N, C-alpha and C positions, 0 to 999 in steps of 0.2 A: 328253805333255808332257815336256820334258827335265828331267832330275833336277837337283837343286841341285848346284852344283859348288864344291869348296873353293877358297881363294885359291891361285892357281897358284905354282910354284916361283919362286925369285928371279928378277928380271929378267935377271940376267947369264946364266943357263941359257938362257932363251928367245932372248936376242940371240945366244948362241953357236950355238944350233941354227938360227937364221934365217941367220946367215952361212955356215954349211956348207951349207945348203940351196940358198942362193944361188949359191954357188961351185960346187957340184956338177953344175950344168946351164948354167953361163953360157958365152956365146960370147965370141970375142973383143971387148973393149969398143971397139976401134978400128974394128969393122966396124959400119957404119950397118944398121938394120933392111932385110931383103930388100926390095926395091922391087917391088910389084906394080903395074904400069902402070895397070890398069883398076880396081883396088880399094884403098879405105883401110879399114883394119880399126880399130875403135874399141872399146875395153874401158869398160864403165860399172860402176858400184859394185855394181849389182844387176840381177837379172832384171826385165825389162819385166813389169807387172802386168796390162796390157790395152791393146787398140789403139783403144778408143773415147776420143777426147781429152776427152770430157765425163764419163767415168767413172773417171777416174784422177786422182791428185794428187801421186804420187812422182816425184822429179827424173828417174829414168831413163826412166819411161814418157813424161813430157812432152818430153823431149829427142828421143825417136824419134817422137812425134806431131808436133813442130815440123818435123822432116824430111819429113813426109808431108802435113801440112795447113796450108794458108796461109790468113790472114784478110784483112780489110781492111788491117790493118798486120802486119808481120811483124818478127822480131828481125833486128837488124843486127849486123855482125861485132864492133863495139865494145861490144855489150851494150845498145844503144839500140833504138828502134823506127823503122821507116820504112815508107813505103807498100808495101804487098804486092799484094793484088787490087785496091785503090784507086788511082786515079790520083795521088792527093796525100794529105796528112796531113788530118785533121779540119777542116772549117771550122766553128768554134763561136761562135755568138752567143747570149748568155745561157746557157740550158741545153739548146740545140738544136745538134746537130753534124751537119753534112751530108757525106757522102763520095759521090764519083762513081766507079763501077767502071771498070776498064779495057775496052776493047772486045774481043769475041771470045772471052772466057773460057769454058773447058770442064774439066770433070772428067776424069781419066784414061781413062775409058770413053767419052768424046765427048759426054756430055750438057752442055748449057749450064749455066754458073754465072751466075745472075741475083740480084738483090736480095732476092729472096724466100728465098734460102738463108740469109741472115742473119736475117731476121725470124722464119722458121720454126726456125732453129737456136737462137736466143734463148729461144723459147717452149719448145723441148725442154729446153734447158738448166735451165730453171726448173721444169719439170714434175715434181712429186713422184715420178712413175713412174721418172724418169730416175734419181733418187736420185744426183745429182752431188755428189761431195764438195767441189767448187770453186764451186758456184753462189753461195755468199754472198759470194765475192770480187767478184762483179757487181752487188752491192747498189745502188751508185750509179746504175746504168742503170735508168730507169724502163720504157723501151720501146725496141725497134728496129722501124722501119717501112720499108716498100718502096713509095713513092708511084709509082715506074716501075721498070722492068726494070734500070737502071743506077744508080739513086739509092738511097742508104741513110741513113735518118735516125736519129740516136741521140738520144733524149731522156734528159736526166740528172735525178736527184733533187736533186743538189747539185753543186757545182764538183768537178771530178775531174782535178786536174794530171796525174796518171799515165795520162790516158785512152789515149794512143797505145799504151803498154804493154799495157793492159788488152785493146785490140782485137787486139794481137798474140798473146795467150795462145791456145794450140791449142784450149781449149775454146769460143773465139769464132771459130774458123776455119769455112771453108766445107765442111761435112760432106755427104756423098752421101746426103742424104735420101730420094732416089729408090730407092736400093738399101736403106736402113733400113726404109722403109715396105715394100718387097717382101720383104725377108728377115728382118725383125725384128731380134733381136740376132744372128742368123746372119750378118750382112753383114760382120762382122770375121773370118770364116773364109774368105772369098772370096779366091782368088788368081788373078791379082794383085788386091790390095786396091785398091778405087776411092778415089782421093785427088785433092787440089787442090793440092799442093805440089810441090816439085822431085822427089821421089821417091815410089815406091809399093812396098809390100811384096811380095816374091815368094816367101820362104820364112822360115818361123819354126819352128825346132826348139827347144822348151822346154829351157832349161838349156845350151844349146849356142851357138846363133847366130840372129841375126835379119837377113835380107839385104833390101837395098833397091836396086832399080832405077831408072834414070831414068824420070820420067813423061814419055811421048812428047808429051803435049799441055800440058805446063806453059807458062804465058805467057812465062817467061824463057828458053825454049829449053832446050838440052842443058845440064844440070849439068857442071861441069868434070870430075867423077869418075863414071865409068859406075856402079860398084857401091859401095855403102857396107855395111860389115858389122858389126853391133853385136854384142858378146858380153859376156855378164855375167862379172864377176870380183870376187866379194865378198871373196876372198882377195887382199889387196893385194900381198903378197910374191909370189904367184903371178903376179899381172899384171905386176910388175916383172921377173920372170924371163922372162915371154913377149915383153916388150918387148925385152929384152936379146938374146934369142934371134931377134929379127926376125920375130916372129909377130904383132905389133900395131904399129900407127902412133900411137895415141893411147891415153894410159891417164889415167882420171879421177882417180885419186888415188895418191900415193906414201906408203908407210908412213912415218910420222914417224920412226922409228928408222933408216931408210935414206936419208934426204934427203941428209946430207952426203956419204955415199958415192956416191949417184947424181949429184950436182952435179959431183964429181971423175971419176967412170968415164964419164959420158954427156954430155960437153960440148955444149952448145948445146940439149940435149933437155929439160931440167928448167926448168919455168915455175911461179914462186911469185908470187902476186900477192893483194892485199886482195880479200875476198870479202864480198857482202852475205848474211852468215848468222851466226846465233848458235847456239852449243852449249850445250845445258842437259840436265838431267834434270827429269822431271815428277813431283811428288808427287801421289799420289792423294788429293785432299782430301775424297773422298766418304765415306771411312772411317777410323777410327782407324788408325795414330796421326796421321795427317797432316791429319785434320780439324781439328787444334788448330794454330793459327797460331804459338804459342809454340814448338812443335816444329820447324815448318818454318823459323822464324828462327833458332833455335838451331843447326840443322845448317848453314843457310846462313852464319852468321857463323863457324863453325868451320872453313870451307874457306879454304885459303891459295891464291887464285887466282893470285897473283903467282908462286908457286912452280909452281903447276900449268902456267901458261902459258909462263913463261920458261925453267923448268928441265926439267920432264917432257916437255914438248912441243918446245919450243926450236926452232919452225920458222917464227916470225914471228906466231903467234897473241898476241892481246892479251887481259888478264883483262877478264871482264865482269861488271859489276854492274848493268847495265841491259840492256834488250832490243835496242835500235835500234843496230845496227852503226856505227862511225864513218864507214865508207865512205858511208853515207846520211845522215850529218849527226848521229848520235846523240851524246848528251852523256855517256853512261854513268854515270848517278846512282848513288850509294851510300849509301842511307838507314840501312843497318844497319851497315856496318863489320865490323871483325874485333876481337871482344872476347872472349877466353876466359873472364873472369869472368861475363859476362853469358850466355855459352853455359850455363854450369853452373846460373846462377840460374834460366834460362827452362827447362831440362830438369826442375830440382827442382820448379819451379811447377807444371809438367805432370804430375808425379807419378812422375818417372823418377830413378833413382839407384842406388848399390850393391845396395840390396835388390830393386829392380825395374828391371833394365837395359831401355833401349830396344832393341827387336829389329825387324828387318824385313829384306826381302830387296831387292836391288838387281838389276833386270832390264836387260839390254842385249842387242843383237843381235850375231850372230858378227862379230868384228873384233879384232885384237889391240889396236888403239888404244883401242877402247871397254873393253876389259878393263883395260887399264893405267889408265885414268882411274877405273874402279870400285874397283880395288884400292887406288889412292891416296886416293880418298875414305873407303873403310873404315878405312884406316890412320889418317887425320885424326881421324875419329870416335871411333875406338876409344881415344884419349887421355881421352875424356869418359865411358867406360864403354859406348859404344854398340856393339851387336854387329850386323854387317850380312852377310848371306849373299849368294851370287852365283848369279845365274840367267842363262843365255844360251840363246838360240835363234836359228834363221836369221831373216832380215829379215821375211819374210812372216808368220811366226807371231808375232813380236815385235810388229809394229805391229797386227795383228789382236788381240792381247792389250790394246794401249793403247786402241783404239777400244771395246773391250768393258769397259774400266775393270778389267781383271783384273791388278793390279800394286800394288806398294807405292810403290816408286820406280823410274823406268824412264827409260833413255836416250831423248832426243828431240832437239829443236832445230828450227830454222826456217831454210829458205832462201827468199830473197825471190822471190815471184811478180812483184812490182812494186817498183820503187825508190822506196817510200813508206813513212812511219812506220805508217800505218794498216794495212798489209798485215801487219806483224808484230803489231801490238796486238790487231786484230779477233779473232785466234785465240783469245784468252782471255776473249772476251765470254761472258756467261752464255747467250747464244742462238747460239753458234757451232757447237753441235752436235758430231759425234764427233771433229772435229780439235781440240776443247779437251780434250786428253787428260787434264789434271789435273781436270777437272770444277769447275774455279774458278767461282764465282758471287758477285759481289760489287757490290751495288747502286752504291756510290760509284764503282767502276772504270767501271761500265756507263755512268753518268751522264757522267763525264768523257770518255769515248770518244765517246758521242754528241755532245757539244758539240764535240769535236775534229773528227769527221766533217763538221760543219757549217762548218768553216773556222777553228776557234779553235786556233791552234797553241799557245798556252799551255795549253789543256786537254789537248792530246795529250801534251805534255810532263808535265803533272801525272799523267795516267793512267799513264804509264811509270814515275813514280815511285811511285804506288800500287802497281803491280804489283810492284815491287822490295821494297816494304815488307811487303806481304802474303805474298810468297814461295810462290806456288803452284808455281813452277818454281825449279829450282836452277841460277841462271845460273852459267856457268863461263868461256866465252871466245868470242871472235869469231874466225870461220873466216878461213883463208887457203886459196887454192885452190893445190894442188900437183900439177900435171899433168905429164905426159911427152908430148912431141911429136916424132915423127921429124923429124930435120933435112932428110929429102926431102920433107916435107909443107909446102906453103905455104898462105897464107891465114888463118892463126890468128892472133888478136889477144887479148891478155891483156886481160880487163875485170872490174869488180866484180861484175856479174852472172853471170860464169863461163858465158856463153852462146856456144856456137861452131857456128853452123849448118853442117851438112855440104854444103850447096850452095855455100859459100864455099871449102871445102878442095880442094887439087889435088896432083898429083904433081909436083913440080919436075922440069924437063928437065936 
């Protein structure tokens, strides 16, 4: 495990080093990225965690999965959902939705795709042996049936306004069950990978690159770009350098400290847009000191979110005191407020003060941005006698620790799977499993959420207020997407879901 690290040198030293590093290998800013007519290179925030769409939940893995596996519906360029393997959107009457498959569908290996792929795929998704981290996302679906080869019937437990997006999720895509049965879990090691979408995997070198080639049997014909190369770039500054040097065509995130520079030096390449995501840290409510709601409330009330979002980050983020982003209709409730006197009172009531300072460790994954936020939080809390150490690790170790509950306070957040309030709120339900990193279990919250899932919008809003009041998570700000797209690439549309399917991207002539 990584050792605890002290608070870093002043920000100005880090910023100077970053500027020197960037200048040292920068190309002529007037030069566009080197055009590769047959390839688009895309940098993701992190390494892909797996190739089975039903066994991953991180954004990087799901973006790659969506390039390869198509469902009844699929993501559109504007972040919405459109018919994929189905001829049209679901025809829903009461709680029964019917979809008709396109004719002549085949997997990349030539095997037919019929309605049973979805019925069997849904059963596999919900099989405990699959251990899918996203299975609960589909709790509104009671059953998926295949009355004939081209008809899929989806039976719902309750109304689901976001059903089209749910059916576009890669975990509900047509998976090559004939290969999964034959190869067990080894099917993801096959090259080329058998897929149902526009692309299929031909090469994956861990930590280096993942290359996708056109699926010759995709129903949509040949995708505009023959090859898509996904490459991990956890170091955002390195990603910016690679883009400027012409080694990448899209970059998932620009360092916050370099946004203004990029907007000036890379005209037309910088895209900033509202994003359906919320940045927060999770308190471990399973053990002291954060099993005490007074401590959680005190630390939450001590944070100056306005300064954090508007001054420290200063790239369009909005301070968050509620979970649901404004991009999805959130009202940003603030039941706790910012009250220094109450912070001291709550800490004293919980037994902390000059003779017994509150001590804990802030855990975050490798990123200069996460470190800046963690250092700022520690400085805000130090005024109240709170002592916070730093612990950072690479992303895979970080999130494994969160799933195990091995942390005090840890960097987390939520990016929308679906454009709906319940997608954010259900993560914190008592029965949410490993994705409920804080271990929060509150009967009143669960009761309000259950009513909300039955269609009571007021109950959903009340659940969000309850979550803010009980503070199992330290809400900080709402994301914006900050991406780089080469001016030689077409087909990119900014959208609140920050979804950009590779099948729509092409090299401009």
